[in-house]
Phi, psi and omega in degrees: 000135180288128179297142175277331180228127178233124175248123184232124174048048181284131176231134178230126176242143172246111183052041178086353179265123183292132177245328178228132185229114170056046181272131176232129180217157171220150186219123181261161181300138178076005183258150174247119176254121178268126178251111191235150179167171181277175180302136178082007182279348178103009183298304184293323178299322178296313181296317182291330179294331180301319183259008180066036184257012179284156180293171186296335182276008179265139174245125184246130175229156181113203185224135171231113183244130175250107186051041178088349180272125181286128180258332177291122182090357178292151181289161182298323180298317180291319179294323178297322179294325183280321182297127178088336179259302181263329177231122181247155184237133171248110187277163181293318184247096184293334181295323178277341180279331176275147174282122188292339186265000178244148180292149183300315180299321179294324181289324176290319178297324178297320178296324178293311184292330182296333186240348184244343178066030179271171180290164179299319181294316180295323179296320178294321177298317179296322178298317179296320178298316182294318178296320178297323181296328180263013173088021177248123183302144179299338179295342181267009185296336182262009179283154175270158182306322183290345179275354177263150171286172180301317179293321178294321178297321180291324176293321177295324177296321177293322176300319178295322179296328180282346194308322185246021178047065186289164175280329183224136172244122176261117181246108185262101180049056188289347183238013189300316187264014187255152172293159186297324180292321177288323176302317179298320177298314184294319178295324176295320177294322179296322175295321177299317180300318179294318181295319183288325185260342185069019185285156166278145183237127169257107185258112179264127180199152171264353184271107184293331177294317178298315180297318181299322183279341186251325195272143169275317177234158184227138171239127182258126181250144177212123179051046173085358182241150170277113184264341178201143176212157180164187176294157181301320181296319180293311185293319181280327184270326183222064181295139182264322187275141178304322182295318179298316179297320179295318180297313180293324180290336182276346185280120174291136184250142180294331184263015183258094179283136180246142175294137181235135180289143176290130178269137178293148177296134179206166178293142180296141171281337179218131175226122181237133178226121173061035183296133176228150175206124176242154175238145179290141174261112188255153177222147181110160181253292181287314181243104183273143176226151181279126181243001180171194181224151171255117182271080187290317176232129189215049178124055179262132177241133179218148171219128176229129177262168178299136178075009185252149173250117174254124177264135177250114187235157179162172181286168174302136180086005182278349177106011183296304184293324177298320177301315179301310186289333173295321179292319184284345175296332183056032178241168179299129180290158178298322178208152182086193182222148177226124175242125180241116184053041177080358180255129182279125181292143181107346180239021184266141171280168186300316180295321178294320179296319179295319179294323180290324181296329178295330184277350180231124179228162184235146169245122188275164182293314185254102184295328182292321181286337184264357178251129180294117184293346183265358183249139171298151185296331177299317178291324179298315181292325183281343186303314178298327178296316180293324179297326180274002173096009177286148180282167184297325181295317178296316180297316180296327180286326184284328186302310178298323179298316182291318178298319178296319183298326181265011173085024178246160182279121179302335180294346182267011183297336181271358178282162180260160185306324184291348180273003180245158175284172180299316179294322178293322178296322179292326175295323176296318177299321178292318178299319178299317181294327182280349190301326183261016176056061180286166175253337178233125179248124177263121185243110184262098180048056190289344183238009186291335183265008187251149172294159189298322181291323177288320178303317181299320179295319180291320178296320177296322177298316180297319176300315182294315181297322179297318180291320184285322188254354180068032183285154166255141180241136163253107192250110179266130180202152170258355183265103185289336176293320176295319179299317179300326183287321194249337191270151170266319178227161183222143176234123184259127180243143178223123178052045174083006184229141177288126181248340176202146181208148177162181176302143188299321180294321180294313183292320183285321182277329183224061180296142184249333181271137181302328180290317177299318178299318180293319178301311182293322180296329185280344183284121181282149177258144177282059182210102186304318184292317178291325179295322179293327175291315183293330182301327182291333182246012183296140179268113178258114178286146179279132172064201182250164177302145179297165181289136176282004178277356178241147175260129189255139173283153175066210180282120184283352179267353191297332181294336181246359188287123178290342180277332189301317184295335182271358182279155175290164185301317180294324178291322178293324177297321179297318178297325184284336188244332184255130178281124178296142184247136175257122180242096183075215178285149181135201184235138176274074183217137179292331184227063183292137178222129178291133176217120179278126187234351182277000000 
């Protein structure tokens, strides 16, 4: 079959620094080529070079041919004619790709009229058809981009890409910032787009599970070069290059059960019951008034024992991070009860609160934002010690010990945060948290911003520190594969409420709540053959999570629950009026049913 897109010996430099070196690819009609690699490997630069969308400081050499037509060096008028008609782009961040002051439907209609010359009315009809095709009601055609959720914006971006039935769709990290359930919806829409248009798809992603489930062929990039290519089954099943093997070996897998040591029974270091937290919903500019409430946390239960890792998982907006910060306030909760090391929060004197704060420390999601850029890392690590009243000599002695413990060179204590890589900065954050010898470490998405090879090193460090120091972890994550790797127990939250809890092996292998089942079903595995089998039984949730600005009677998951529609009328009434209760481990569901989904 003649390739529709051919890239030959492509080189891209930014201000003389090479970003892409001697890349050659080909793409046939109806085929999905996955371009995979870590940050900075040159994936996005390669995709953007195809359409001439690189910035002015980029120099492009080589050949990009679309059905034999050379695109490198083509004039802006010719590229404008091709963009959106023959080659369409799905960008990573749809909010910045859409114009915020124009309605979504008008922007899709504009793409239609720009290349087809149809009437305004016909273009609007086509926009409504396209939105309906990607699962967005035609009634939302007049909405602005900010009125859509992240998943809806990405689906609308795919609808725009389909508008002129292109020959090639370039998808640059289309699911990177999305929750797994929304990611599954978007990938399903991308398959629909390919099926409807017959287009070839170049799918750029760092997520090996996404590539395994979508791609026919795979090209692996490292430092600007394609180091390995072949069919998806060959690359994932029989990788030839050491880098590919290392990349695949570093990826935590959802189906990889790990042996876990039995923990002795002990008093919980943290016990949370019925935690609630609301925020005022304000309206007005000069004079603000309260018009409602945001129910961010509305019934979270947690138990953590010494030496145990409890993972708190759920979609964005489910209340995970709010729960953490409520615990770290060490103040009386708005509702419910919190006991930390046997002490009930809200009844502590100032000295007791200071002593308790030493026993609980946090590692933040973004290490660069949490480290003062004007301070040397030695001072950053020593700061909690000085806050707790330790003298300078003690702090100076502890800093080299802590840097060594987290795998960094003590001689680098005088360096500043910007002189370290992302993984090294996260290790500095861990060293700072360990400085006052805490017993409970709160980890807020500590590896979500890291490449898989760096992520693996940080997870191994956390495992080692837990074994050496006897730490307990409260580990917040949206990545269930990471949770399977590191957690002993897991607590699943939905719309501010705990819906399932238990040992990680029990919850992952035999989930009982429909929401937990949908979360696990949506996580892709880096195994093409297994992914194709799982796709047939994948649970796709309808729409987005409901707004937390409303308090819901009964089961708050029922609007998206795949089980609800199959229930008898009396059973549905129970779901609509009675709130399911979680008592210890188990599922907060009126009709829990075990379903294996991995």
